[in-house]
C-alpha positions in Angstrom: 270.8 6.8 208.5 268.9 9.5 206.6 267.8 12.9 207.7 264.2 14.2 207.8 263.0 15.5 204.5 265.4 13.6 202.3 264.2 11.3 199.6 264.3 7.6 200.6 264.3 4.4 198.6 261.7 1.8 199.5 264.4 -0.2 201.3 265.1 2.8 203.6 268.3 4.1 202.0 268.6 7.8 201.3 268.8 8.8 197.6 272.1 10.6 197.0 271.6 14.3 196.1 271.2 14.6 192.4 272.5 18.2 192.0 273.8 21.1 194.0 276.6 21.7 196.4 279.7 19.4 196.1 280.0 18.9 199.8 276.4 17.8 200.2 276.7 15.6 197.2 279.8 13.8 198.6 278.3 13.4 202.0 275.1 12.0 200.5 276.9 9.5 198.4 278.9 8.3 201.4 275.7 8.1 203.5 274.0 6.0 200.7 276.9 3.5 200.7 276.9 3.3 204.5 273.2 2.6 204.4 273.8 -0.1 201.7 276.2 -1.9 204.0 273.6 -1.7 206.9 270.9 -3.0 204.5 273.1 -6.0 203.6 273.3 -7.0 207.3 269.6 -6.4 208.0 267.7 -9.4 209.3 270.7 -11.7 209.7 271.8 -13.4 212.9 275.3 -13.7 214.4 275.9 -17.1 212.7 274.9 -15.8 209.3 277.1 -12.7 209.4 280.0 -15.1 210.1 279.4 -17.1 206.9 282.4 -16.8 204.5 282.0 -16.1 200.8 284.1 -19.0 199.6 287.2 -20.8 201.0 290.0 -20.0 201.4 288.7 -16.4 201.9 287.8 -15.5 205.5 285.7 -12.5 204.4 282.4 -12.2 206.2 279.7 -9.5 206.6 280.7 -9.1 210.3 284.3 -8.6 209.3 283.3 -6.0 206.7 281.3 -4.0 209.3 284.3 -4.2 211.7 286.7 -3.2 209.0 284.7 -0.2 207.9 284.5 0.9 211.5 288.4 0.9 211.5 288.4 2.7 208.1 286.0 5.4 209.4 288.3 6.0 212.4 291.5 6.0 210.4 290.5 8.4 207.7 288.4 10.9 209.7 290.0 10.8 213.1 293.6 9.9 212.4 294.1 11.5 209.0 291.6 14.4 208.8 291.8 15.4 212.5 295.3 14.3 213.2 294.2 12.4 216.4 296.3 9.6 217.9 293.5 7.1 218.5 293.9 3.3 219.0 292.4 0.7 216.8 288.6 0.5 217.3 288.6 -3.1 218.5 291.7 -2.8 220.7 292.8 -6.3 219.9 295.8 -5.6 217.7 293.6 -6.4 214.6 294.0 -3.1 212.8 292.2 -4.3 209.7 289.1 -5.2 211.6 288.5 -8.4 209.7 289.3 -10.7 212.6 286.3 -12.2 214.4 286.0 -12.3 218.2 283.7 -15.2 219.2 282.1 -12.9 221.8 281.3 -10.0 219.3 278.0 -10.1 217.4 276.6 -8.0 214.6 274.6 -5.8 217.0 277.7 -4.7 218.8 279.7 -4.3 215.6 276.9 -2.2 214.0 276.7 0.0 217.1 280.5 0.6 217.2 280.5 1.3 213.4 277.7 3.8 213.7 279.5 5.5 216.6 282.6 5.8 214.3 280.4 7.3 211.6 279.0 9.9 214.0 282.5 10.8 215.3 283.7 11.2 211.7 280.8 13.6 210.9 281.7 15.6 214.0 285.4 15.8 212.9 284.4 16.9 209.4 281.8 19.5 210.4 283.0 22.9 209.4 286.2 21.7 207.7 286.6 22.9 204.1 286.9 20.3 201.4 290.4 21.7 200.6 291.5 21.4 204.2 294.3 18.8 204.6 295.2 16.1 206.9 298.3 13.9 207.0 298.4 10.2 206.4 300.0 8.7 209.5 301.3 5.3 208.4 301.5 2.8 205.5 303.0 3.3 202.1 301.8 7.0 201.9 302.8 8.0 205.4 303.5 11.7 205.8 301.6 12.7 202.7 299.0 15.5 202.9 295.5 14.7 201.7 292.5 17.0 201.2 289.2 16.2 202.9 287.7 16.1 199.4 290.1 13.2 198.6 289.1 11.4 201.8 285.4 11.6 201.0 286.1 10.3 197.5 288.2 7.5 198.9 285.6 6.6 201.4 282.9 6.4 198.7 285.1 4.1 196.7 286.0 2.0 199.8 282.3 1.4 200.6 281.3 0.8 197.0 284.0 -1.9 196.7 283.1 -3.5 199.9 279.4 -3.3 199.2 280.1 -5.5 196.2 281.6 -8.0 198.5 278.6 -7.6 200.9 276.2 -8.3 198.0 278.0 -11.6 197.2 278.1 -12.6 200.9 274.4 -11.9 201.4 273.5 -13.9 198.3 275.6 -16.8 199.6 273.8 -16.6 203.0 270.2 -16.5 202.0 269.9 -15.7 198.3 269.0 -12.1 198.7 270.4 -10.0 195.9 270.2 -6.4 194.7 270.5 -3.0 196.3 
C-alpha cells in the first residue's frame, strides 16, 4: 500500500509522515491504518477470517474488511463527492458486516482496495476545507470538511484495527502491529 521511497516497517506497513504538510500527514496516517487491517488478514484462509471474536458477537475479520469497503465508499464517494452510489455489496447489507457464503477474503480485499483507490481519486485536488454533505443517518444534511472526513476515517480504522487485533489473536495467537 506504500509508495516508492517512503519509509516502511519490517512488516511492510508505511511509517506515517512524522512532520510536514497536514494533508500528507493525514493521508499517511490513513494509509498506515489501512495497511494495518491488511496485515491482520495476511496469511489467513477463508475459514479463519470467518471466525468470530466471541459469542454472541458476529464480528469477523472478513466482516471488518467488507464494512470498511462500505465506509470508504460512503465517506469519500457519497459524502465528499456527493455521488449517489449503491452499497458496495449490493445485497442490502449497508454495514458490510454480513457474510456471503460465496465471498472469500480475496474478493473482499480486492473490492476494499478498489474503494480505497476510488476514494483517493475523489480526494485528489480537493482542499481540506472543502465540504461535502452527509446524505443520511442522524447527521443527514450536515456539511462536513474533507479534513474532518480524514480524521474520522483514521479514527474508524484505528478502532476497527483494535477489533482486528483481538480477532487475529483468537484465530492463531498472532498479536501486535
